[in-house]
N, C-alpha and C positions, 0 to 999 in steps of 0.2 A: 240286441231286442231280443229277449227270450222268447221260446217255441211257446205258442198258445195250443192248449190240448183242451178238446171239449169233451167230457166224462156225460156218456148217456148211460144212466144205474137209476134203477129205481128203487132200491135198497139205499136208506138214508144212511144206515152205519157204514157200507160199503164205499157210498157216493163220497164220504166225509174222511174216512183213513186215505181212498185215492188221491182225492183234492189235498189231504194234509202233505204226504209221501212224495207227490208230484210238486206240490208248493215248495217243499222242503229244499228241492232240487233245482230252485230255480224257474221252473216253469210259470207260464202265466196260464191259469185254470179257470175253466168254465163249468159247471157241470148241470144238467137237468136229469128230469125224472122220468121222462117218458119218450117214446119212438118220433111221435109227433113234434115234440119241442126240440129235440136232437134235429130233426128234418130243417125245421124252421129256422134252428141255430146256425145249421151249416149253410144253409142257401143265404141268411142274414150276413156271417161273416165268416169263412170257409177257416177253420184252423189249421196247423198244422199236422195235427194228428187225431182221429178221432178212437177213443176209447170206448167200447159199444158193448152193453150188455145183451144178450140175446132174448131173454125174458123179459119182455115189457109190456106195460099192460099196452091196449091199443094196437097200436102198430109195431110190429116185434122186431127184433134186430137184424133178423135176416132181410126183412122189406128194407129195413133204414139202409142195409148194406146196398144191396141190388139198386135202391132209386138212387144213392150218393154215386154209385159207379155207372149208372146210366146218365148220368146228366153232366154234360161237356163243361159246365163252370165246376164240379165239385168230383169228377171221376180220379184226380188227381190225391186225393187228398189221402193220406195211409190210414187205413183202418186195424186196429188191435181190438180182435174178441176177445171180451172177459167173461167169462160165463161159469156156470154149473154144470153146461152141458158137455161133458166129456167124452161121450162115444165118438168112435172112429169115423162114424159117418156124420156126425156132426160137425168135426173138426175138417174133413173132406169137403162139405157143402161151403162152410164159412169160408174157406181158403180159394173154392172154385168163384165163388162169386165175388173175389177181388180183396178178401181181408188179406193183410200183410203179416198178420201173426195171430195166435190162438193161445189163450192163457185159460188155464182152469180153475174154477174155484174147489177150495181154498186155496190161495197165493201168498206167496210171498210179496211183501211191500218192496225189498230191495231186488228181487227179480223181475217185478214188474217194471220197475223203474230202469232197471238195466234194458229190458225189452223193448221198451221205449223209446230209450237213448240208440239203441242199435237200427230200429227201424228210421228215426229221425238221420242218422249218417246214410242210410243207406237212401232216402230221400235224396238229402245234399248232394250225394256222389252223382246221383240220377240226373239233379239239375246243374250239377258242374258241367255236364256234358252235354247241357240243353242249353238254348238261347236262337240264335236265328238259323235260318238254313244252313250255316255253315255245321250245325250239330247233325243234319240229316243225314240218315244212311241209306245209301240205295243201291241196292243189288240187284240186277236184270229190273223187273216188273216188281219188285218188294220196296218198298219205301218206309223208312222208320224215323218217327219225329219224336225223339227224346223229351223236348219240352213240352209238348203235347200228349205225350204219353197216348202217340196215335201210330197206328199200322196199317199203311195200307199195299193193295195188290191189287194192279192196273186199274190205280184211282178209284180203287174201291174200299170203304173202310174194313178191317179186320177186327173184329170183337175179341179179345183178349183180357183173362184176367192181368191182375198186377204181375204174378209170379209169371206168369207166360211171357209178359212185354219184358220182364227183366232176364229172364232167359233168353230171348230171341236178342235183346238189346246188345248183350254180353257175348253172344255168339257172332252175331255180327260184327262187332268191332275189332274182334279176334279174328282175321282171314286165315284161314290155313287150321283153325282148331275144328272147323267142321267144314265140309264142302257146300258153300250155300252159292257156290258158281256153277257153273257148266263144266262140266268133265270134257276134256280135250275128244275129240272124234278121233 
């Protein structure tokens, strides 16, 4: 089954350009024009990936990103921000809120498609390590559950961005690459 992508973009020309290029690559694409519609669509049927503009009427893209990543039902949905806001501070803010990638307008449709595919490949790789408790990594009081994108310390939840989670999970799967265990006395 093709991956489903939700495009949240208020500019109709860009929305249709993105829908056409992703559809041509075999993706199942839904598109909406506002942050409110995007939140409702993600809540109703979470997509495999969300392509999100930041400058939206009503609820802006950063708020949409924050709400999706703050909801246990939708926090695992990868988000690629597609926006004209290309200042370093904007990029950092988007990534810190949990976005998996950030593309500035104007953009190349082929680069957009390549980046969407890359994010989906990373998601599949993460899910490949997910599953039941067998995929959980525990080091002392730190517990990483890849299937739920959840980290707990002393049974309390730890809030991490998607990037922070991936880095921690990567390092925890490779003991010895970083000392995550107690040093000998």
